[in-house]
A tleap script that builds the chain and sets N, CA, C and O, in Angstrom:
source leaprc.protein.ff14SB
mol = sequence {
  NMET SER GLU LYS LEU PHE TYR THR ALA PRO
  SER GLN GLU ILE PHE GLU GLU MET GLN LYS
  LEU ALA ILE GLU ILE TRP ASN THR TYR ASP
  ASP THR HIE LEU TYR ALA THR THR LYS VAL
  ASN HIE VAL ILE MET ILE GLN ASN LYS GLY
  SER GLY PHE MET ALA ILE PHE GLN MET PHE
  ASP VAL ASN ASN GLN THR LYS ILE LEU ASN
  LYS ALA SER PRO GLU LEU VAL SER GLU ILE
  ILE ILE ARG THR ASN CTYR
}
set mol.1.N position { 244.570 -69.787 15.676 }
set mol.1.CA position { 244.750 -71.163 15.267 }
set mol.1.C position { 245.063 -71.199 13.774 }
set mol.1.O position { 244.454 -70.487 12.976 }
set mol.2.N position { 245.995 -72.016 13.430 }
set mol.2.CA position { 246.333 -72.193 12.028 }
set mol.2.C position { 245.461 -73.315 11.457 }
set mol.2.O position { 245.651 -74.487 11.782 }
set mol.3.N position { 244.507 -72.941 10.607 }
set mol.3.CA position { 243.592 -73.936 10.047 }
set mol.3.C position { 244.346 -74.991 9.252 }
set mol.3.O position { 244.016 -76.176 9.314 }
set mol.4.N position { 245.361 -74.560 8.504 }
set mol.4.CA position { 246.135 -75.515 7.706 }
set mol.4.C position { 246.842 -76.527 8.621 }
set mol.4.O position { 246.812 -77.728 8.353 }
set mol.5.N position { 247.471 -76.049 9.690 }
set mol.5.CA position { 248.157 -76.956 10.610 }
set mol.5.C position { 247.171 -77.851 11.350 }
set mol.5.O position { 247.484 -79.004 11.648 }
set mol.6.N position { 245.993 -77.335 11.649 }
set mol.6.CA position { 244.976 -78.121 12.336 }
set mol.6.C position { 244.719 -79.424 11.588 }
set mol.6.O position { 244.514 -80.469 12.205 }
set mol.7.N position { 244.730 -79.361 10.272 }
set mol.7.CA position { 244.443 -80.527 9.436 }
set mol.7.C position { 245.701 -81.244 8.953 }
set mol.7.O position { 245.630 -82.108 8.079 }
set mol.8.N position { 246.843 -80.887 9.519 }
set mol.8.CA position { 248.114 -81.508 9.146 }
set mol.8.C position { 248.531 -82.492 10.228 }
set mol.8.O position { 248.633 -82.124 11.399 }
set mol.9.N position { 248.768 -83.725 9.848 }
set mol.9.CA position { 249.175 -84.747 10.815 }
set mol.9.C position { 250.592 -84.481 11.316 }
set mol.9.O position { 251.459 -84.074 10.542 }
set mol.10.N position { 250.828 -84.708 12.605 }
set mol.10.CA position { 252.191 -84.596 13.140 }
set mol.10.C position { 252.970 -85.869 12.834 }
set mol.10.O position { 252.469 -86.760 12.147 }
set mol.11.N position { 254.187 -85.953 13.340 }
set mol.11.CA position { 254.952 -87.200 13.188 }
set mol.11.C position { 254.209 -88.335 13.898 }
set mol.11.O position { 253.404 -88.098 14.799 }
set mol.12.N position { 254.486 -89.541 13.485 }
set mol.12.CA position { 253.826 -90.708 14.098 }
set mol.12.C position { 254.154 -90.796 15.586 }
set mol.12.O position { 253.301 -91.174 16.388 }
set mol.13.N position { 255.367 -90.455 15.951 }
set mol.13.CA position { 255.779 -90.497 17.355 }
set mol.13.C position { 254.930 -89.551 18.209 }
set mol.13.O position { 254.479 -89.924 19.292 }
set mol.14.N position { 254.717 -88.341 17.726 }
set mol.14.CA position { 253.907 -87.358 18.456 }
set mol.14.C position { 252.458 -87.828 18.529 }
set mol.14.O position { 251.823 -87.720 19.579 }
set mol.15.N position { 251.935 -88.344 17.429 }
set mol.15.CA position { 250.567 -88.852 17.407 }
set mol.15.C position { 250.387 -89.967 18.433 }
set mol.15.O position { 249.404 -89.975 19.173 }
set mol.16.N position { 251.314 -90.890 18.479 }
set mol.16.CA position { 251.218 -92.012 19.418 }
set mol.16.C position { 251.296 -91.542 20.861 }
set mol.16.O position { 250.646 -92.119 21.734 }
set mol.17.N position { 252.073 -90.515 21.124 }
set mol.17.CA position { 252.119 -89.953 22.480 }
set mol.17.C position { 250.755 -89.375 22.847 }
set mol.17.O position { 250.272 -89.585 23.959 }
set mol.18.N position { 250.133 -88.649 21.919 }
set mol.18.CA position { 248.801 -88.093 22.176 }
set mol.18.C position { 247.799 -89.216 22.449 }
set mol.18.O position { 247.008 -89.129 23.388 }
set mol.19.N position { 247.834 -90.256 21.639 }
set mol.19.CA position { 246.940 -91.396 21.856 }
set mol.19.C position { 247.154 -92.002 23.243 }
set mol.19.O position { 246.193 -92.266 23.966 }
set mol.20.N position { 248.396 -92.217 23.605 }
set mol.20.CA position { 248.724 -92.832 24.895 }
set mol.20.C position { 248.184 -91.990 26.051 }
set mol.20.O position { 247.575 -92.529 26.975 }
set mol.21.N position { 248.400 -90.687 26.007 }
set mol.21.CA position { 247.930 -89.819 27.083 }
set mol.21.C position { 246.407 -89.773 27.132 }
set mol.21.O position { 245.820 -89.769 28.214 }
set mol.22.N position { 245.772 -89.740 25.976 }
set mol.22.CA position { 244.312 -89.729 25.936 }
set mol.22.C position { 243.744 -91.010 26.547 }
set mol.22.O position { 242.786 -90.965 27.318 }
set mol.23.N position { 244.330 -92.131 26.204 }
set mol.23.CA position { 243.876 -93.410 26.753 }
set mol.23.C position { 244.083 -93.450 28.260 }
set mol.23.O position { 243.219 -93.940 28.989 }
set mol.24.N position { 245.205 -92.946 28.735 }
set mol.24.CA position { 245.451 -92.889 30.181 }
set mol.24.C position { 244.353 -92.102 30.882 }
set mol.24.O position { 243.854 -92.521 31.926 }
set mol.25.N position { 243.977 -90.971 30.313 }
set mol.25.CA position { 242.943 -90.137 30.936 }
set mol.25.C position { 241.588 -90.843 30.877 }
set mol.25.O position { 240.882 -90.895 31.884 }
set mol.26.N position { 241.215 -91.384 29.724 }
set mol.26.CA position { 239.920 -92.069 29.642 }
set mol.26.C position { 239.864 -93.248 30.599 }
set mol.26.O position { 238.794 -93.566 31.117 }
set mol.27.N position { 240.985 -93.899 30.844 }
set mol.27.CA position { 240.990 -95.047 31.756 }
set mol.27.C position { 240.807 -94.663 33.214 }
set mol.27.O position { 240.656 -95.541 34.063 }
set mol.28.N position { 240.816 -93.369 33.527 }
set mol.28.CA position { 240.538 -92.925 34.894 }
set mol.28.C position { 239.040 -92.760 35.132 }
set mol.28.O position { 238.613 -92.577 36.272 }
set mol.29.N position { 238.241 -92.822 34.074 }
set mol.29.CA position { 236.791 -92.645 34.180 }
set mol.29.C position { 236.102 -93.943 34.583 }
set mol.29.O position { 236.591 -95.038 34.306 }
set mol.30.N position { 234.958 -93.796 35.244 }
set mol.30.CA position { 234.117 -94.928 35.600 }
set mol.30.C position { 233.683 -95.640 34.311 }
set mol.30.O position { 233.265 -94.999 33.348 }
set mol.31.N position { 233.785 -96.944 34.311 }
set mol.31.CA position { 233.460 -97.702 33.104 }
set mol.31.C position { 232.234 -98.596 33.305 }
set mol.31.O position { 232.051 -99.579 32.587 }
set mol.32.N position { 231.407 -98.253 34.274 }
set mol.32.CA position { 230.224 -99.048 34.574 }
set mol.32.C position { 229.372 -99.283 33.338 }
set mol.32.O position { 228.899 -100.399 33.120 }
set mol.33.N position { 229.173 -98.280 32.547 }
set mol.33.CA position { 228.332 -98.386 31.354 }
set mol.33.C position { 229.172 -98.358 30.067 }
set mol.33.O position { 228.687 -97.961 29.007 }
set mol.34.N position { 230.425 -98.782 30.177 }
set mol.34.CA position { 231.370 -98.857 29.056 }
set mol.34.C position { 231.707 -97.497 28.452 }
set mol.34.O position { 232.152 -97.414 27.307 }
set mol.35.N position { 231.496 -96.438 29.220 }
set mol.35.CA position { 231.808 -95.088 28.727 }
set mol.35.C position { 233.287 -94.966 28.384 }
set mol.35.O position { 233.639 -94.566 27.274 }
set mol.36.N position { 234.147 -95.310 29.329 }
set mol.36.CA position { 235.591 -95.188 29.099 }
set mol.36.C position { 236.048 -96.144 27.999 }
set mol.36.O position { 236.870 -95.773 27.161 }
set mol.37.N position { 235.533 -97.350 27.992 }
set mol.37.CA position { 235.904 -98.322 26.966 }
set mol.37.C position { 235.551 -97.805 25.574 }
set mol.37.O position { 236.330 -97.952 24.633 }
set mol.38.N position { 234.378 -97.203 25.454 }
set mol.38.CA position { 233.956 -96.650 24.161 }
set mol.38.C position { 234.893 -95.539 23.720 }
set mol.38.O position { 235.278 -95.479 22.552 }
set mol.39.N position { 235.262 -94.661 24.640 }
set mol.39.CA position { 236.166 -93.560 24.306 }
set mol.39.C position { 237.554 -94.088 23.936 }
set mol.39.O position { 238.149 -93.631 22.960 }
set mol.40.N position { 238.066 -95.036 24.699 }
set mol.40.CA position { 239.384 -95.616 24.404 }
set mol.40.C position { 239.367 -96.268 23.028 }
set mol.40.O position { 240.296 -96.077 22.244 }
set mol.41.N position { 238.335 -97.029 22.727 }
set mol.41.CA position { 238.251 -97.673 21.413 }
set mol.41.C position { 238.195 -96.636 20.296 }
set mol.41.O position { 238.764 -96.840 19.224 }
set mol.42.N position { 237.513 -95.534 20.546 }
set mol.42.CA position { 237.452 -94.465 19.549 }
set mol.42.C position { 238.848 -93.876 19.316 }
set mol.42.O position { 239.253 -93.668 18.172 }
set mol.43.N position { 239.576 -93.611 20.394 }
set mol.43.CA position { 240.934 -93.068 20.279 }
set mol.43.C position { 241.819 -94.031 19.497 }
set mol.43.O position { 242.592 -93.600 18.640 }
set mol.44.N position { 241.718 -95.306 19.774 }
set mol.44.CA position { 242.534 -96.312 19.093 }
set mol.44.C position { 242.240 -96.328 17.590 }
set mol.44.O position { 243.143 -96.546 16.783 }
set mol.45.N position { 240.994 -96.101 17.221 }
set mol.45.CA position { 240.593 -96.161 15.815 }
set mol.45.C position { 241.012 -94.917 15.017 }
set mol.45.O position { 241.098 -94.977 13.790 }
set mol.46.N position { 241.269 -93.814 15.686 }
set mol.46.CA position { 241.657 -92.588 14.984 }
set mol.46.C position { 243.043 -92.778 14.384 }
set mol.46.O position { 243.967 -93.256 15.042 }
set mol.47.N position { 243.163 -92.396 13.131 }
set mol.47.CA position { 244.437 -92.522 12.431 }
set mol.47.C position { 245.157 -91.187 12.377 }
set mol.47.O position { 244.556 -90.125 12.541 }
set mol.48.N position { 246.450 -91.269 12.146 }
set mol.48.CA position { 247.275 -90.066 12.053 }
set mol.48.C position { 247.167 -89.486 10.638 }
set mol.48.O position { 248.131 -89.457 9.874 }
set mol.49.N position { 245.966 -89.033 10.332 }
set mol.49.CA position { 245.684 -88.419 9.037 }
set mol.49.C position { 244.836 -87.183 9.281 }
set mol.49.O position { 244.010 -87.155 10.194 }
set mol.50.N position { 245.039 -86.181 8.477 }
set mol.50.CA position { 244.212 -84.979 8.569 }
set mol.50.C position { 244.124 -84.449 9.983 }
set mol.50.O position { 245.143 -84.199 10.626 }
set mol.51.N position { 242.898 -84.277 10.469 }
set mol.51.CA position { 242.689 -83.681 11.784 }
set mol.51.C position { 242.590 -84.715 12.903 }
set mol.51.O position { 242.153 -84.382 14.004 }
set mol.52.N position { 242.985 -85.956 12.647 }
set mol.52.CA position { 242.890 -87.001 13.659 }
set mol.52.C position { 243.590 -86.648 14.961 }
set mol.52.O position { 243.066 -86.898 16.047 }
set mol.53.N position { 244.764 -86.073 14.848 }
set mol.53.CA position { 245.548 -85.655 16.020 }
set mol.53.C position { 244.746 -84.689 16.887 }
set mol.53.O position { 244.660 -84.853 18.104 }
set mol.54.N position { 244.167 -83.695 16.252 }
set mol.54.CA position { 243.408 -82.695 16.998 }
set mol.54.C position { 242.061 -83.238 17.468 }
set mol.54.O position { 241.536 -82.792 18.488 }
set mol.55.N position { 241.503 -84.191 16.739 }
set mol.55.CA position { 240.245 -84.807 17.169 }
set mol.55.C position { 240.419 -85.473 18.524 }
set mol.55.O position { 239.524 -85.414 19.368 }
set mol.56.N position { 241.558 -86.100 18.734 }
set mol.56.CA position { 241.835 -86.722 20.040 }
set mol.56.C position { 241.874 -85.655 21.118 }
set mol.56.O position { 241.232 -85.801 22.158 }
set mol.57.N position { 242.612 -84.591 20.884 }
set mol.57.CA position { 242.739 -83.522 21.880 }
set mol.57.C position { 241.382 -82.891 22.178 }
set mol.57.O position { 241.082 -82.577 23.330 }
set mol.58.N position { 240.576 -82.708 21.162 }
set mol.58.CA position { 239.291 -82.028 21.329 }
set mol.58.C position { 238.210 -82.906 21.946 }
set mol.58.O position { 237.108 -82.426 22.208 }
set mol.59.N position { 238.498 -84.165 22.179 }
set mol.59.CA position { 237.549 -85.031 22.882 }
set mol.59.C position { 237.391 -84.601 24.342 }
set mol.59.O position { 236.437 -84.990 25.015 }
set mol.60.N position { 238.337 -83.797 24.816 }
set mol.60.CA position { 238.409 -83.463 26.231 }
set mol.60.C position { 237.974 -82.034 26.525 }
set mol.60.O position { 238.072 -81.139 25.686 }
set mol.61.N position { 237.488 -81.856 27.757 }
set mol.61.CA position { 237.221 -80.499 28.244 }
set mol.61.C position { 238.551 -79.839 28.590 }
set mol.61.O position { 239.606 -80.471 28.538 }
set mol.62.N position { 238.482 -78.569 28.941 }
set mol.62.CA position { 239.715 -77.805 29.191 }
set mol.62.C position { 240.534 -78.391 30.344 }
set mol.62.O position { 241.763 -78.327 30.314 }
set mol.63.N position { 239.885 -78.952 31.348 }
set mol.63.CA position { 240.633 -79.533 32.475 }
set mol.63.C position { 241.462 -80.736 32.027 }
set mol.63.O position { 242.619 -80.880 32.422 }
set mol.64.N position { 240.874 -81.585 31.212 }
set mol.64.CA position { 241.615 -82.747 30.728 }
set mol.64.C position { 242.614 -82.377 29.643 }
set mol.64.O position { 243.644 -83.037 29.505 }
set mol.65.N position { 242.332 -81.339 28.873 }
set mol.65.CA position { 243.332 -80.842 27.925 }
set mol.65.C position { 244.559 -80.350 28.684 }
set mol.65.O position { 245.693 -80.563 28.256 }
set mol.66.N position { 244.322 -79.699 29.801 }
set mol.66.CA position { 245.435 -79.232 30.638 }
set mol.66.C position { 246.229 -80.408 31.184 }
set mol.66.O position { 247.456 -80.338 31.264 }
set mol.67.N position { 245.550 -81.489 31.561 }
set mol.67.CA position { 246.261 -82.693 32.020 }
set mol.67.C position { 247.171 -83.233 30.925 }
set mol.67.O position { 248.310 -83.617 31.190 }
set mol.68.N position { 246.670 -83.260 29.702 }
set mol.68.CA position { 247.499 -83.726 28.585 }
set mol.68.C position { 248.728 -82.834 28.443 }
set mol.68.O position { 249.849 -83.329 28.328 }
set mol.69.N position { 248.517 -81.525 28.450 }
set mol.69.CA position { 249.637 -80.597 28.301 }
set mol.69.C position { 250.648 -80.753 29.433 }
set mol.69.O position { 251.852 -80.648 29.197 }
set mol.70.N position { 250.187 -81.000 30.646 }
set mol.70.CA position { 251.089 -81.151 31.787 }
set mol.70.C position { 251.903 -82.449 31.728 }
set mol.70.O position { 253.019 -82.505 32.244 }
set mol.71.N position { 251.350 -83.485 31.106 }
set mol.71.CA position { 252.044 -84.775 31.022 }
set mol.71.C position { 252.856 -84.925 29.735 }
set mol.71.O position { 253.699 -85.815 29.630 }
set mol.72.N position { 252.604 -84.068 28.776 }
set mol.72.CA position { 253.182 -84.220 27.437 }
set mol.72.C position { 254.651 -83.812 27.373 }
set mol.72.O position { 255.140 -83.011 28.170 }
set mol.73.N position { 255.323 -84.392 26.401 }
set mol.73.CA position { 256.695 -83.977 26.106 }
set mol.73.C position { 256.663 -82.559 25.541 }
set mol.73.O position { 255.626 -82.117 25.046 }
set mol.74.N position { 257.780 -81.847 25.610 }
set mol.74.CA position { 257.824 -80.513 25.012 }
set mol.74.C position { 257.457 -80.517 23.527 }
set mol.74.O position { 256.864 -79.560 23.029 }
set mol.75.N position { 257.804 -81.581 22.832 }
set mol.75.CA position { 257.492 -81.669 21.402 }
set mol.75.C position { 255.982 -81.777 21.169 }
set mol.75.O position { 255.444 -81.147 20.259 }
set mol.76.N position { 255.310 -82.569 21.985 }
set mol.76.CA position { 253.856 -82.690 21.859 }
set mol.76.C position { 253.181 -81.373 22.219 }
set mol.76.O position { 252.263 -80.937 21.525 }
set mol.77.N position { 253.619 -80.749 23.280 }
set mol.77.CA position { 253.052 -79.447 23.668 }
set mol.77.C position { 253.195 -78.459 22.520 }
set mol.77.O position { 252.248 -77.741 22.197 }
set mol.78.N position { 254.352 -78.417 21.911 }
set mol.78.CA position { 254.588 -77.505 20.793 }
set mol.78.C position { 253.627 -77.775 19.646 }
set mol.78.O position { 253.074 -76.839 19.067 }
set mol.79.N position { 253.421 -79.048 19.310 }
set mol.79.CA position { 252.514 -79.406 18.216 }
set mol.79.C position { 251.077 -78.983 18.525 }
set mol.79.O position { 250.348 -78.559 17.629 }
set mol.80.N position { 250.676 -79.096 19.774 }
set mol.80.CA position { 249.331 -78.669 20.173 }
set mol.80.C position { 249.220 -77.147 20.095 }
set mol.80.O position { 248.251 -76.617 19.554 }
set mol.81.N position { 250.207 -76.458 20.631 }
set mol.81.CA position { 250.163 -74.996 20.678 }
set mol.81.C position { 250.124 -74.384 19.277 }
set mol.81.O position { 249.363 -73.447 19.036 }
set mol.82.N position { 250.924 -74.897 18.361 }
set mol.82.CA position { 250.920 -74.294 17.026 }
set mol.82.C position { 249.621 -74.549 16.277 }
set mol.82.O position { 249.310 -73.850 15.312 }
set mol.83.N position { 248.869 -75.538 16.712 }
set mol.83.CA position { 247.578 -75.832 16.072 }
set mol.83.C position { 246.411 -75.120 16.742 }
set mol.83.O position { 245.367 -74.924 16.120 }
set mol.84.N position { 246.575 -74.732 18.003 }
set mol.84.CA position { 245.451 -74.198 18.766 }
set mol.84.C position { 245.659 -72.793 19.322 }
set mol.84.O position { 244.694 -72.133 19.707 }
set mol.85.N position { 246.903 -72.331 19.369 }
set mol.85.CA position { 247.232 -71.082 20.076 }
set mol.85.C position { 246.808 -71.177 21.545 }
set mol.85.O position { 246.442 -70.173 22.156 }
set mol.86.N position { 246.858 -72.380 22.103 }
set mol.86.CA position { 246.434 -72.672 23.479 }
set mol.86.C position { 247.142 -71.806 24.469 }
set mol.86.O position { 246.904 -71.921 25.671 }
savepdb mol mol.pdb
quit
């Protein structure tokens, strides 16, 4: 993993794609106790600064990270891979 890249924000377009996919995944969770709502609100509040991009990705376990990678554009996948060596 490149520590410098980990803390480097991607383009706004890539960041917004990550946010969108994260919100889609959190919205599949049971929201009886506002769990999903809390996570979605957290994702919305994260800004495209420093490690914000990676903070969104790291909110998930490996199964949900794989879902993001499978749904992501090639550009988003590339940005994740260069930061994580996934």
